[in-house]
C-alpha positions in Angstrom: 3.9 -26.2 8.1 7.0 -26.6 10.2 7.9 -24.2 13.4 11.6 -23.9 13.3 11.8 -21.0 16.2 15.6 -20.7 17.2 17.1 -20.4 21.2 17.9 -17.0 20.5 16.7 -13.9 19.7 15.8 -13.5 15.9 14.5 -11.5 13.0 16.4 -7.9 14.0 15.3 -5.0 12.4 14.9 -1.5 12.7 12.4 1.1 11.8 13.5 2.6 8.7 14.4 0.9 5.4 17.4 1.0 3.1 18.3 -0.4 -0.1 20.8 -3.2 0.5 21.4 -2.5 4.0 19.0 -0.4 6.2 19.4 3.3 6.9 18.3 5.0 9.6 17.6 8.6 11.7 18.9 9.6 14.6 17.0 7.5 16.9 15.3 4.1 15.6 13.5 1.5 17.1 14.5 -1.5 17.2 12.6 -4.8 17.4 13.8 -8.5 17.7 11.6 -12.2 18.1 11.5 -13.6 20.7 13.4 -16.9 21.0 12.2 -20.4 22.3 10.7 -20.3 25.7 10.3 -16.7 26.1 7.0 -16.4 28.3 5.5 -13.0 28.1 5.4 -10.4 25.8 7.0 -7.9 28.6 10.3 -10.8 29.6 13.5 -9.2 29.8 16.5 -8.8 27.1 19.6 -7.2 27.3 21.3 -4.7 24.2 24.8 -5.1 23.2 25.3 -2.1 20.9 28.4 -0.5 18.8 28.5 2.7 17.3 31.4 2.6 14.7 33.5 0.1 15.8 33.3 1.4 19.9 31.2 -0.6 22.3 28.1 1.5 24.0 27.6 0.4 27.7 24.8 -2.5 27.5 22.0 -1.9 28.2 18.2 -4.2 29.9 15.1 -3.6 27.9 11.6 -4.8 28.3 10.1 -6.5 25.5 11.0 -6.8 21.6 8.9 -5.1 19.8 9.5 -1.5 18.7 12.0 -1.2 21.6 13.3 2.6 22.5 16.3 3.6 21.0 18.5 2.9 23.6 21.6 4.8 23.3 23.2 8.5 22.6 21.0 9.9 19.4 23.2 9.0 16.6 25.3 11.0 14.0 25.4 11.3 10.3 26.7 8.3 9.0 27.7 6.4 12.2 28.2 2.4 11.1 25.7 0.1 13.5 26.4 -3.6 15.2 24.1 -4.6 17.7 22.8 -8.3 19.0 20.3 -8.9 22.1 19.8 -12.0 24.8 16.4 -12.8 26.3 17.5 -12.4 30.4 15.4 -14.6 33.3 15.7 -14.1 37.2 19.1 -16.6 36.4 20.0 -17.0 33.6 20.5 -15.8 30.1 20.5 -17.2 26.7 23.5 -16.8 23.6 23.4 -13.6 22.3 21.9 -13.1 18.7 23.4 -12.6 15.7 24.7 -9.1 15.4 22.5 -7.2 12.9 23.9 -4.1 11.2 22.2 -1.2 10.0 24.1 2.9 9.1 22.4 7.0 9.9 21.7 8.4 7.6 23.9 12.0 6.3 21.4 14.0 8.8 20.0 17.5 7.1 22.1 19.7 9.3 24.9 17.7 8.2 24.8 18.0 4.5 27.0 20.3 2.6 26.7 19.8 -1.2 24.5 22.6 -3.2 21.1 21.9 -4.5 21.5 21.7 -8.7 19.4 22.3 -11.3 19.9 21.1 -15.1 21.0 25.0 -17.3 17.9 24.4 -19.6 15.4 23.5 -17.1 14.0 26.8 -17.0 13.1 26.3 -20.6 12.0 22.5 -20.7 9.9 23.9 -17.3 7.7 25.9 -19.7 7.2 22.2 -22.4 3.6 20.1 -21.3 4.1 18.5 -18.5 4.4 14.6 -20.7 6.7 15.8 -23.2 9.9 17.1 -21.9 12.8 15.2 -21.1 15.4 14.0 -18.6 18.4 15.5 -18.5 22.0 14.4 -17.0 24.2 15.9 -14.0 27.5 15.3 -14.3 31.4 15.4 -12.8 34.9 14.2 -12.3 36.5 13.4 -9.1 40.0 12.1 -9.0 41.3 9.9 -5.8 44.1 7.5 -4.8 41.1 5.3 -4.2 38.5 4.3 -1.5 38.5 1.6 1.0 34.5 2.7 1.3 32.2 4.3 -0.5 29.2 5.6 0.3 26.6 7.6 -1.9 23.8 10.1 -0.5 21.5 11.0 -2.9 17.6 12.8 -3.0 16.6 15.1 -5.8 12.9 17.5 -6.9 12.2 14.4 -9.7 13.3 11.1 -10.5 16.7 10.6 -10.1 19.4 7.8 -11.1 22.5 8.0 -10.1 25.8 6.8 -11.6 29.2 6.2 -11.1 31.7 4.9 -13.7 28.8 3.7 -15.3 27.6 1.7 -12.8 24.3 2.4 -11.3 24.3 2.9 -7.3 22.0 0.4 -5.7 19.0 -0.7 -6.9 16.1 2.0 -5.8 13.5 2.6 -8.7 12.1 5.9 -9.1 13.8 7.3 -6.7 13.4 9.6 -3.6 10.0 8.5 -4.5 6.7 9.8 -3.6 6.2 12.3 -1.2 4.4 15.4 -0.4 7.9 17.0 -1.7 6.5 21.0 0.0 7.3 19.6 3.8 8.8 15.8 3.2 11.8 14.5 1.3 13.9 11.3 1.9 17.5 10.3 0.7 18.2 7.1 -0.2 22.4 5.6 0.2 24.1 3.6 -1.7 27.7 1.7 -1.5 29.6 2.0 -4.3 33.1 0.8 -3.4 33.4 -1.3 -5.6 32.5 1.4 -8.6 34.9 3.7 -7.3 38.4 3.0 -9.0 42.1 4.8 -8.2 42.9 8.6 -10.4 39.6 9.7 -12.3 36.3 9.7 -11.8 33.2 10.0 -13.4 29.5 10.5 -11.3 26.3 11.1 -13.1 22.8 12.2 -12.0 20.0 11.4 -14.6 16.6 13.1 -13.7 13.4 13.8 -14.7 10.1 15.3 -13.6 9.1 11.9 -11.6 5.6 12.9 -9.3 7.8 16.3 -8.4 6.3 17.7 -11.9 4.9 15.3 -13.9 1.5 14.7 -14.4 -0.9 13.8 -11.7 -4.1 11.6 -12.0 -6.6 10.9 -14.5 -7.2 13.8 -16.4 -3.4 14.5 -16.0 -2.5 17.8 -14.5 1.0 18.7 -14.0 1.8 18.4 -10.3 2.2 21.5 -8.5 5.3 20.9 -5.6 7.8 23.2 -7.7 9.0 25.1 -11.3 12.1 23.4 -11.2 13.8 20.1 -11.3 17.0 19.7 -9.0 18.9 16.8 -7.5 21.4 17.0 -4.1 24.3 13.8 -3.7 27.3 13.2 -1.6 29.5 11.1 -2.2 31.6 10.2 0.8 35.1 8.0 1.1 36.9 6.4 2.7 41.0 6.2 1.7 43.4 3.6 2.7 45.6 6.5 5.0 42.4 6.8 6.8 41.4 10.1 5.4 38.2 11.2 4.1 37.1 12.6 1.2 33.4 14.5 0.0 32.6 15.1 -4.2 29.7 17.3 -4.1 27.2 18.7 -6.2 28.2 22.5 -6.9 29.2 24.4 -9.2 31.5 22.4 -10.8 28.7 20.0 -12.1 27.5 20.0 -15.6 24.4 19.1 -17.4 23.5 17.9 -21.4 20.8 16.1 -22.6 21.1 12.5 -22.7 19.4 9.6 -24.9 16.3 10.5 -22.9 14.4 12.3 -25.4 10.5 12.2 -23.1 10.3 11.0 -19.7 6.8 10.8 -17.4 5.4 8.4 -15.4 2.2 8.9 -16.4 2.9 8.4 -20.2 6.2 6.8 -20.5 9.5 7.5 -21.9 11.5 7.7 -25.0 15.3 7.0 -25.2 16.8 7.9 -28.6 20.1 6.0 -28.5 21.3 7.4 -31.9 21.1 11.4 -29.9 24.4 12.8 -30.7 26.1 13.8 -27.3 25.6 17.6 -25.8 27.2 20.9 -25.4 27.8 20.8 -21.2 26.8 23.6 -19.6 27.3 25.1 -16.3 24.3 23.3 -13.6 22.5 26.5 -11.8 23.4 26.3 -8.4 20.6 27.0 -5.4 17.6 27.7 -8.3 15.0 25.5 -5.8 13.5 25.7 -2.2 13.6 22.0 -0.4 12.3 21.0 3.0 14.5 18.9 5.4 16.4 15.6 3.9 14.4 12.8 6.0 15.3 8.6 6.5 12.0 6.6 5.0 10.9 4.0 7.2 9.4 2.2 4.2 11.4 -0.3 2.1 12.2 1.1 -1.1 11.0 0.3 -5.0 12.1 -2.6 -6.8 12.4 -4.9 -9.7 11.0 -7.5 -7.9 10.1 -10.3 -10.8 10.8 -10.7 -14.9 8.2 -12.3 -16.2 8.8 -13.9 -19.3 6.1 -13.4 -22.7 3.1 -16.0 -22.5 2.2 -15.8 -26.3 3.4 -13.1 -28.9 0.6 -12.5 -31.4 1.7 -10.9 -35.1 -1.3 -8.5 -36.3 -2.8 -7.9 -39.3 -1.1 -4.8 -39.9 2.0 -6.0 -38.6 1.8 -5.2 -35.3 3.0 -7.4 -32.9 0.7 -8.0 -28.9 2.4 -9.9 -25.5 1.1 -11.5 -23.2 2.5 -11.8 -20.0 0.0 -13.5 -18.3 -1.0 -11.1 -15.2 -1.6 -7.5 -15.4 1.2 -6.2 -13.0 2.6 -3.2 -12.5 6.6 -1.7 -13.9 7.9 -1.7 -17.0 9.5 -4.3 -20.4 12.7 -4.3 -20.8 13.8 -4.9 -24.5 17.0 -7.1 -24.9 17.1 -6.7 -29.0 16.7 -3.4 -30.2 17.3 -4.2 -34.1 20.2 -3.1 -36.5 20.4 0.8 -36.0 18.0 3.6 -36.6 15.4 0.9 -36.0 12.5 2.5 -33.9 10.4 -0.2 -31.9 7.3 1.7 -30.4 5.0 0.0 -27.5 2.3 0.6 -25.9 0.3 -0.7 -22.8 -2.5 -2.3 -21.4 -4.8 -4.4 -19.6 -7.0 -5.5 -22.1 -7.0 -7.0 -25.6 -11.0 -6.0 -27.9 -12.0 -9.0 -28.3 -13.0 -8.9 -31.9 -9.3 -7.6 -33.5 -7.5 -8.9 -30.4 -5.4 -5.5 -30.4 -4.6 -3.5 -27.8 -7.4 -1.8 -26.0 -7.1 1.6 -23.5 -10.6 3.1 -24.6 -11.8 1.9 -20.8 -9.4 4.2 -19.3 -10.5 7.2 -21.4 -12.0 10.1 -18.8 -14.5 12.8 -19.8 -15.5 15.6 -16.7 -18.6 17.1 -18.5 -18.4 19.9 -21.1 -14.6 18.7 -21.6 -12.4 16.9 -24.1 -12.2 13.6 -23.4 -8.6 12.5 -21.6 -7.5 9.8 -23.8 -5.0 7.2 -21.5 -1.6 7.1 -22.8 1.0 4.2 -21.9 3.6 4.8 -24.3 7.0 4.3 -24.9 9.8 4.5 -27.9 13.1 3.5 -28.0 15.7 4.0 -31.0 18.1 1.4 -31.7 22.2 2.8 -32.1 22.5 -0.6 -33.5 25.1 -1.2 -30.3 26.0 -4.5 -28.9 24.1 -5.5 -26.2 21.9 -1.9 -25.8 19.2 -2.5 -23.9 15.7 -0.5 -23.2 14.5 -0.5 -19.9 12.8 2.4 -19.5 13.0 3.6 -15.8 11.7 6.8 -15.6 8.0 5.4 -15.8 6.0 3.1 -14.9 2.9 1.6 -15.8 0.2 -1.1 -15.3 -0.4 -3.6 -17.7 -1.0 -7.3 -18.9 -0.3 -6.6 -22.8 2.7 -5.1 -24.8 1.7 -3.4 -27.9 5.0 -3.1 -30.4 5.0 -1.7 -33.9 9.1 -1.8 -35.5 8.6 -1.7 -39.4 9.4 -5.0 -41.1 12.4 -6.2 -37.7 12.0 -9.1 -36.7 10.6 -9.1 -32.7 12.4 -12.3 -30.7 10.2 -13.6 -27.7 12.7 -14.4 -25.8 14.2 -10.5 -26.1 10.6 -9.2 -23.8 10.9 -9.0 -20.6 7.6 -8.1 -17.7 9.9 -6.4 -15.4 7.6 -6.2 -12.3 8.0 -3.5 -10.0 6.7 -1.9 -6.3 7.3 -1.7 -3.3 9.1 -4.5 -1.9 7.2 -5.5 1.3 8.0 -8.7 3.3 5.7 -10.8 2.6 3.6 -12.7 6.1 1.3 -14.5 5.2 0.4 -17.9 3.2 -3.1 -19.1 2.5 -3.8 -22.5 1.0 -7.2 -24.3 0.6 -8.5 -27.5 -0.9 -10.7 -25.5 -3.6 -8.8 -23.7 -5.9 -11.2 -21.2 -7.0 -10.3 -19.3 -3.7 -7.1 -20.4 -4.1 -7.0 -18.7 -7.4 -8.9 -15.7 -6.0 -6.3 -14.9 -3.0 -3.8 -14.6 -5.9 -6.0 -12.8 -8.1 -6.3 -10.0 -4.7 -2.6 -10.5 -3.5 -1.6 -9.7 -7.5 -3.7 -6.4 -7.1 -2.2 -4.9 -4.1 1.0 -5.7 -5.5 0.3 -4.0 -8.8 -0.5 -0.8 -6.2 1.9 -0.5 -4.1 4.6 1.6 -6.3 5.9 3.7 -3.2 2.1 4.9 -2.1 -1.0 3.3 -1.6 -2.8 3.9 -5.6 -6.2 3.3 -6.4 -5.0 1.4 -9.6 -1.3 1.4 -11.8 -2.8 2.7 -14.6 -5.4 5.7 -15.0 -4.8 7.4 -11.6 -2.2 6.0 -9.5 -3.1 7.5 -6.2 -3.5 7.2 -3.2 -6.8 7.3 -2.3 -7.2 7.1 1.5 -10.3 5.8 1.4 -9.1 2.3 -0.8 -6.0 1.6 1.4 -8.8 2.6 4.8 -10.5 -0.5 3.1 -8.0 -2.6 2.2 -4.6 -2.5 4.7 -6.1 -4.9 7.2 -6.0 -7.4 4.6 -2.6 -5.9 3.7 -1.3 -7.1 6.9 -1.9 -10.3 6.3 0.3 -10.4 3.3 3.1 -8.0 3.9 5.0 -6.1 6.7 3.0 -2.6 5.2 4.4 -0.9 8.8 6.9 1.0 7.0 5.4 1.7 3.8 2.1 2.5 5.5 3.7 5.3 7.8 5.3 6.4 5.3 2.5 7.4 3.5 0.8 9.1 6.2 3.4 10.8 7.2 2.0 12.4 3.0 -1.5 12.4 4.6 -1.0 14.8 7.9 0.9 16.9 5.1 -2.1 17.2 2.9 -4.3 17.8 5.8 -6.6 20.9 4.8 -5.9 24.0 7.8 -9.9 23.8 8.1 -8.9 19.8 9.1 -10.0 17.9 5.7 -8.2 15.0 5.1 -7.1 15.3 0.5 -8.8 12.5 -0.9 -5.8 11.4 -2.2 -1.8 11.6 -0.7 0.5 12.6 -2.0 -1.8 15.7 -3.7 -0.1 17.5 -5.8 -2.7 19.0 -7.1 -2.2 20.5 -3.3 -5.6 21.3 -3.2 -4.7 22.4 0.6 -2.9 25.8 -0.5 -4.8 26.1 -4.3 -8.8 25.6 -4.1 -10.4 24.0 -6.8 -13.9 24.5 -7.0 -15.1 21.2 -7.8 -12.4 19.5 -5.9 -13.2 21.1 -2.4 -17.0 20.2 -3.1 -15.8 16.5 -3.1 -13.2 16.9 -0.3 -14.0 15.7 3.7 -16.0 11.9 2.5 -16.8 10.0 4.9 -14.5 6.5 5.0 -12.1 8.2 3.1 -10.7 10.9 5.0 -11.2 8.8 8.2 -8.1 6.9 6.7 -6.1 9.1 8.9 -7.3 7.8 12.3 -8.2 3.9 11.4 -4.9 3.0 9.5 -2.5 4.5 12.4 -4.4 2.4 14.8 -4.5 -0.6 12.6 -0.8 0.2 12.7 -1.5 0.0 16.6 -2.7 -3.3 16.7 -1.3 -5.4 14.3 2.7 -4.1 14.9 2.4 -2.2 18.6 3.1 0.7 17.3 1.6 3.4 19.5 4.4 5.9 18.4 1.8 5.9 15.5 -1.1 7.2 17.2 1.0 9.8 19.2 2.6 10.9 15.5 -0.9 11.2 13.7 -3.0 12.5 17.1 -3.6 15.9 16.2 -4.2 15.2 12.7 -6.7 12.4 14.0 -8.2 15.3 16.3 -8.5 17.8 13.5 -10.2 15.0 11.5 -13.2 14.2 13.5 -13.7 17.6 15.2 -14.1 19.3 11.3 -16.3 16.4 10.8 -18.5 16.5 14.3 -19.0 20.5 13.7 -19.8 19.7 9.7 -22.5 16.9 10.7 -23.4 20.0 13.3 -23.9 22.9 12.0 -24.9 21.1 8.0 -27.6 19.1 7.2 -28.8 17.6 3.6 -32.0 19.1 1.7 -33.8 16.2 2.4 -33.7 16.8 6.5 -34.6 19.9 5.8 -37.5 19.4 3.6 -38.7 17.0 7.0 -38.4 19.7 9.4 -37.3 23.1 9.6 -35.4 23.2 12.1 -33.1 20.0 13.2 -34.4 17.3 15.5 -31.9 17.0 18.7 -30.7 14.0 17.1 -29.3 15.5 13.8 -26.7 17.7 15.6 -24.8 14.0 15.5 -26.1 13.4 11.3 -23.3 13.5 9.5 -25.1 14.6 6.2 -25.2 18.0 4.8 -21.2 17.6 2.9 -19.7 15.4 0.4 -19.4 11.5 0.6 -18.3 9.4 -1.9 -20.7 6.5 -0.6 -20.5 3.0 -1.3 -18.7 3.3 -4.5 -19.0 0.9 -7.2 -22.5 -0.9 -5.1 -23.7 -2.4 -8.1 -27.3 -2.0 -8.8 -30.8 -3.8 -9.4 -30.7 -4.2 -13.2 -33.8 -5.3 -16.1 -33.2 -9.2 -17.8 -31.9 -6.6 -20.4 -29.5 -5.2 -18.8 -31.5 -1.5 -17.9 -31.6 0.4 -14.2 -34.4 -0.6 -12.6 -34.6 2.5 -11.0 -33.3 6.0 -11.9 -29.2 6.3 -11.8 -28.7 8.4 -8.7 -27.0 12.6 -8.5 -24.0 11.2 -6.9 -23.6 14.7 -5.8 -27.0 15.4 -4.0 -28.2 11.6 -3.1 -28.4 11.5 1.0 -25.6 9.7 2.4 -25.9 10.4 5.7 -26.2 7.0 6.8 -22.7 6.5 5.9 -21.6 9.0 7.0 -22.4 8.7 10.6 -21.3 5.4 10.4 -18.2 6.6 10.3 -18.4 9.4 12.1 -19.0 7.2 14.9 -15.9 4.6 14.0 -13.7 7.5 13.7 -14.7 8.6 17.1 -14.6 5.5 18.9 -11.5 4.8 17.7 -10.6 7.8 19.2 -11.5 7.6 22.4 -9.7 4.5 22.4 -6.4 6.6 21.1 -6.9 9.5 24.0 -6.8 6.5 26.5 -3.6 4.9 25.5 -2.2 8.2 25.6 -3.1 9.0 28.8 -5.9 12.3 27.7 -7.8 11.8 30.0 -10.3 14.3 29.5 -10.3 14.1 25.3 -10.8 9.8 26.0 -14.2 10.6 28.7 -14.9 12.9 25.9 -15.0 11.4 22.8 -16.3 8.3 24.2 -19.3 10.1 25.5 -19.3 11.6 21.8 -20.0 8.0 19.8 -22.5 6.9 22.1 -24.9 10.0 21.1 -23.8 9.8 17.8 -24.5 5.5 17.7 -27.9 7.1 19.0 -28.2 9.5 16.3 -28.3 6.4 14.0 -29.7 4.4 15.7 -32.6 6.8 15.7 -32.3 7.8 12.1 -31.9 4.9 10.1 -32.7 1.7 12.6 -36.3 1.0 13.1 -37.3 -1.3 15.6 -37.8 -4.0 13.9 -33.7 -4.3 12.9 -34.8 -2.6 9.7 -32.0 0.3 8.2 -34.3 3.2 6.4 -32.2 2.9 3.3 -32.2 -1.2 3.7 -28.9 -1.6 1.5 -26.9 -4.4 2.1 -24.4 -1.9 3.0 -26.3 0.0 6.0 -26.9 -3.5 7.4 -22.9 -5.0 7.4 -22.1 -1.9 9.1 -24.7 -2.1 12.1 -23.2 -5.7 12.4 -19.7 -4.7 11.8 -19.5 -1.9 13.4 -21.5 -2.0 16.5 -24.2 0.2 15.5 -27.6 -2.4 16.1 -28.1 -3.3 19.2 -27.3 -6.3 20.4 -31.5 -7.5 20.4 -31.8 -6.3 17.3 -28.0 -8.3 15.9 -30.5 -11.2 14.9 -32.6 -9.4 12.6 -30.8 -7.0 10.9 -28.5 -9.9 9.9 -31.2 -11.6 8.9 -33.0 -8.7 6.6 -29.4 -8.8 4.9 -29.6 -12.1 4.4 -32.8 -12.0 3.2 -32.0 -9.2 0.5 -28.7 -11.1 -0.7 -31.6 -14.1 -0.8 -33.7 -11.4 -2.8 -30.6 -10.7 -5.4 -30.3 -14.3 -6.2 -27.8 -14.6 -3.4 -25.7 -11.8 -5.1 -24.4 -9.0 -3.2 -24.7 -5.5 -3.0 -22.5 -3.5 -1.4 -19.6 -1.2 -3.1 -16.1 -0.1 -1.3 -17.2 0.5 2.3 -18.9 -3.0 3.1 -17.8 -5.4 0.5 -14.6 -5.9 3.0 -17.1 -7.0 6.2 -19.9 -9.0 4.0 -19.0 -12.3 4.7 -17.7 -11.4 8.3 -20.5 -10.3 9.9 -23.0 -13.3 7.8 -20.6 -15.6 9.3 -20.4 -14.3 12.9 -24.3 -13.8 12.5 -25.0 -17.5 12.2 -25.3 -17.4 8.6 -22.1 -19.4 7.7 -23.2 -21.6 4.6 -25.1 -17.6 2.8 -21.0 -16.0 3.0 -19.4 -19.2 1.2 -22.5 -18.9 -1.4 -21.9 -15.4 -1.8 -18.2 -16.6 -2.2 -18.8 -19.2 -4.1 -20.9 -16.9 -6.7 -20.3 -16.7 -10.4 -22.6 -15.1 -12.2 -21.6 -10.7 -11.7 -22.1 -8.9 -9.4 -19.0 -11.9 -7.9 -15.6 -12.2 -7.5 -15.5 -16.0 -9.3 -17.2 -14.1 -11.8 -14.2 -11.9 -12.1 -12.3 -14.8 -12.7 -14.5 -16.6 -15.0 -14.1 -13.4 -17.9 -10.5 -13.7 -16.8 -9.6 -11.4 -14.5 -5.9 -11.7 -13.2 -6.0 -8.7 -10.7 -9.5 -7.3 -9.1 -11.6 -5.0 -11.3 -13.0 -1.2 -9.9 -16.4 -2.9 -11.2 -17.9 -6.3 -10.6 -18.3 -5.9 -14.7 -14.8 -4.9 -15.7 -15.0 -7.0 -18.0 -18.8 -7.1 -19.4 -20.7 -10.8 -20.8 -19.1 -9.6 -24.5 -15.5 -8.8 -23.0 -15.0 -4.8 -23.6 -13.7 -3.7 -20.9 -15.2 -0.7 -18.5 -12.9 1.0 -16.0 -10.2 0.0 -14.5 -9.3 -3.7 -14.6 -6.7 -3.6 -10.9 -8.3 -2.1 -8.7 -7.6 -3.8 -5.2 -10.1 -3.1 -1.8 -12.8 -5.9 -3.2 -9.8 -7.9 -3.0 -10.2 -7.4 0.6 -12.7 -10.2 0.5 -10.3 -12.3 1.1 -9.0 -11.5 4.7 -12.4 -14.0 5.4 -10.2 -17.1 4.1 -7.8 -15.9 6.7 -10.0 -15.0 9.2 -13.0 -17.2 9.0 -12.2 -20.0 5.9 -8.6 -20.7 7.9 -9.8 -19.7 10.8 -7.1 -17.2 12.5 -7.8 -13.5 13.7 -6.4 -11.7 16.6 -7.9 -11.8 19.6 -10.0 -8.6 20.7 -8.1 -5.9 22.2 -4.9 -7.6 21.3 -1.7 -6.0 20.7 0.7 -7.3 18.1 -1.0 -10.7 18.7 -0.1 -11.5 22.1 -3.7 -13.2 21.4 -5.2 -14.6 18.9 -7.8 -17.0 18.0 -8.5 -19.9 15.8 -12.4 -20.4 15.3 -12.1 -22.2 11.4 -15.0 -22.2 9.7 -15.3 -24.9 7.9 -17.8 -25.5 4.7 -18.6 -28.6 2.2 -16.6 -26.8 -0.5 -13.3 -26.7 1.2 -12.5 -29.6 3.3 -8.8 -28.8 4.3 -7.4 -25.3 4.1 -3.4 -24.2 5.6 -1.7 -21.3 6.3 0.3 -19.0 8.1 0.9 -15.5 9.8 4.5 -14.0 10.9 3.6 -12.0 13.4 6.0 -9.5 15.5 6.2 -12.5 17.8 6.9 -15.2 15.5 5.2 -17.7 13.1 1.8 -18.3 13.8 0.5 -21.7 11.9 -3.0 -22.8 11.6 -3.6 -26.3 9.6 -7.2 -28.4 10.0 -8.8 -31.1 7.6 -12.2 -32.0 8.5 -13.4 -35.7 7.8 -16.5 -37.2 7.8 -17.5 -35.1 11.5 -14.3 -35.2 12.6 -12.0 -31.9 12.7 -8.4 -32.7 13.2 -6.4 -29.1 13.7 -2.6 -28.1 14.1 -2.2 -24.8 15.7 1.7 -23.2 16.3 1.5 -20.9 18.9 5.1 -18.4 19.2 7.1 -17.5 22.7 4.7 -14.8 24.0 1.8 -15.5 22.8 -1.7 -17.7 23.4 -3.5 -18.8 21.3 -8.3 -19.6 22.3 -9.3 -22.3 20.1 -12.9 -22.0 19.1 -14.6 -25.1 17.9 -17.9 -25.1 15.7 -19.7 -26.2 18.4 -18.5 -23.4 20.4 -16.2 -25.3 23.1 -13.0 -23.1 23.9 -9.5 -24.4 24.3 -6.4 -22.4 25.4 -3.4 -23.1 24.2 0.3 -21.9 25.2 3.6 -21.4 23.1 4.0 -24.7 20.4 2.7 -26.7 18.0 -0.8 -28.6 19.2 -2.3 -31.8 17.2 -6.0 -31.4 18.3 -9.2 -33.5 16.8 -12.5 -33.5 17.5 -15.4 -35.3 16.8 -18.2 -33.0 17.0 -20.9 -36.3 17.2 -19.9 -37.4 20.6 -18.9 -33.9 21.6 -15.3 -35.4 22.6 -12.2 -32.8 21.8 -8.8 -34.8 22.0 -5.4 -32.6 22.4 -2.6 -34.2 21.3 1.3 -32.7 22.3 3.4 -32.5 18.8 5.8 -35.2 18.5 
C-alpha cells in the first residue's frame, strides 16, 4: 500500500462523460484532488481557463469538489484547456497539468435533419425481436481536414462509420434513456478516417432500447414507432474554413448484412447477403426531445476473456465455458467456408445431467398466459472472405457459456473470445484479506455489479435487464466503494424523474419502456409505488451528496422527492390494510402514519423456513395481499427524515421543519404498531429487527433487546440469515455494531444454504437472485446474476477493513477507521479513492497486538477507533499504529 500525493493539484475532471475525450454541456463543474499540504475543504485555488485557445482571466475558487463553472457559458463545439493551482496566504503551488475537454454540439445549434430508413414504416409492422438493422449512407467530398468531429445520436441503437472505420469506441449508443424526454448524443474524433476526395459515411441503425423488447415477458418498448438518426460531421480544413456534413434528404438507406437485431433476443448477420437497393431516406418523420450530453461514462468493451474449456456434445454442438458470468457478447474470428452458418446460444448454466446449455430457469409465465421462453440467440453466415469477424454489437447478452452449432465445420478454441461489455466505470476501491473465501466473495459481488452496469443499473443481464429501483437503492452504497458511480447514477436518476407518474409514484424500473405513466396496465399499476423501490429517488441523490459532495443532485431531484414522499404520506393516511380494518373500523390515531394500504415488494427473496425434505414449514403467502406495513412504514420514516435533511441543506427551512416533524410521528407510529416494550416486533422477522437498528427506529433503551432478539432468531435458524433484498446489506453491520461481531462473522462464513459462501461452493461467479439459485441437484432457479445480495461486501469495507465515512461527513472530509478483527481474518488491507485522494488502511493482528497503517489524504481527517473503544485522531499523511490490548498501550509511529 503506497500513498503518492503530488505537490500540485491532480486528477482534474469535469462532471460529464465522453468517449475518447470528455464532452460537456454549457456549464460543466470542475473537480480535482488537492495537493500535498492542502489543509481544509475550504482551501483557495486559482483557475486558468483557455477557450478555443483564448485565455480567460484567472479566477479564484474555493474548494475542489464540483466547483461551479466560473466563465461564460460554453458555446457549441468549443475546446477548453484548464489548470489549477493552490493558493495560500503568502505563496502558491505550481500549476497542475492541463486538462482538456470539449463542449458538445448544443441542441439549438444542430442543423441536421432526423432521417429514417425508407422501409422502416413497413419494418415497424414486424414483431419486435425479428426486425433487421438498416444502413443509412451518404458521400461527401473534401480537400482534407486537419480536424474532424462527428456528432451523432439516434432513436434506436447506432454505429457510425467514416470510410469503413468505426467512429469512437462507445457501444450501444446512444444508451438507454426515457426517450420521450431525454436523449444523449455522442462525439468522436474521426480526423484520421477522413481523406482528401470522396468519402463515405454510414450509420447502422437497429431497434435497441427505443423499439426493441423490454423485460422478462419481452414486451415491445413503446417510445416510438419509427427509428431515426441524426448526425453532423464538422470538418476543419487546412485553410481555416469549415465544412459540415449532415443527415438530410441526400442520404439513402438500404438493408445490410444484419438481418435481425434485438438487444434481448440477439443478432443474425448474413455476410452473403446481396447488396440491397439504395433508397432515399424519410426526413422529419419523427419527433424527438432536445439533445443533451451525458454525465456518465460510455458503455465499452472492457475486457477480453478466452475460452476456459470447449466441449463437444454427442449432438455435435460445442459448449464454450468462459469461466465467468458477465455481460457482453462472443467474438468469432473463424467463420468457416462460405455458406457456413454458426448458431450461438448463450446462458448462465449447464444441465448437470447432459452438460448442455440450459436456460429454462429464466423462462417466465404469468398465471393464465403461455410461457415466455428465454432466448439469447445469435447466428452468422460466412461469406468465406479472409479476415471476416462476427461481433454482434447490436445486442448484448448475460452469459458464462455459449453453445455453438455449425454442422461438420471445425471450431478452433482460439477463434472464440468473450467480450465483457458494460459502462466503463472508474475503479475506486480495493480489498483483500487473509481469508480467501471472503476475497472470492468480494470478487463475485464485484462481477455481479459489473454485469448489471450496462448504461443503467439493471437487475440482471439476462431475463429482464431493466433498471429496478429497489435493486440499485440497496446496492448503490456498496457500488460507491467499488467504482465512481457519480455520473452513472445521475444519468439514471434523470430517467427515474422522467418516468415519475403524475400522482407522484416512482416506476418500479427506469427507463420505463412500457411507459406506465401514460398507458396504465392494471397489473403494473397495482404494483407500482413500493417502499424500498420508489424510495430510490430520495436515497440515491442523498448518497451522491454524502459520497461526492454533489449538492446539485439534491436540487435536481428535490421536486421528484417531494412528490414521492407526499404520495406515500397520503397513501398512509387514506388507505388501510384489511387486517387493520378488521381490528378497528375506525383507524387508530397513529395509523395515519402507517403505510400499509398499497402494494409493497417487501423482503423480496427472503428465505422461508423449510423442513428436512425441503417443504415449506408455513404455507406460501399471497404476495399481493400480505400485510407489509412494517417495511412500508420503516421506509416512509427513512425517506421523510432524509427529505427533511435535504430541505435544510437547500435552505428550505419551512419544509425541513415540517418533514422532520412528520418523520418523528412516523417513527412513533412504527414503534406503536410494530414494537413492544420488550424489544420484539410484531412480525418477529430478522429483517424487521435489522430495520429497527439500521434505520434508528428502535429507542435507545431497547436497542440491546432488539439486537438480542435478532441474534436469537439467527441462532434458531442454525446461524443462517433470514433476510431478503431490503435488509441483507444491513444485517452484518447492525450485528457487529450491537456487540455481536462474532455472530456476524459466523453468518458471513456460513456454508450451508441460505448463505453467501454456499453460493460460491455451488459454483457461483456472480450473486444469485435466490439463495438456492443452484440447488443441491445442480439445477438452476431464477437469475444467477442479481447483484443486490452482493451488498454484503460493504461489510468487508466498513467493518473487516474498518473504513467508513464519519457520520455527517460530506465527500469524505472525515472518516473512521475501526477494524473489527476475527480469528478467520488475520489481516486486511484496502484503499478507497475519495474525492480528496486515496485513503489506505492496512492492519494485521498478531496474538493480542494490532498493527495498523492509515493513509489520510489532504483536507481530510481520520479517527481511529480501536477494538477496546480507545480513539485517536490522525491528520493527513501516513501513520503507523500498534496497540497491545492486554496492556492497553497504544504507540503511534510516523511513516518512515
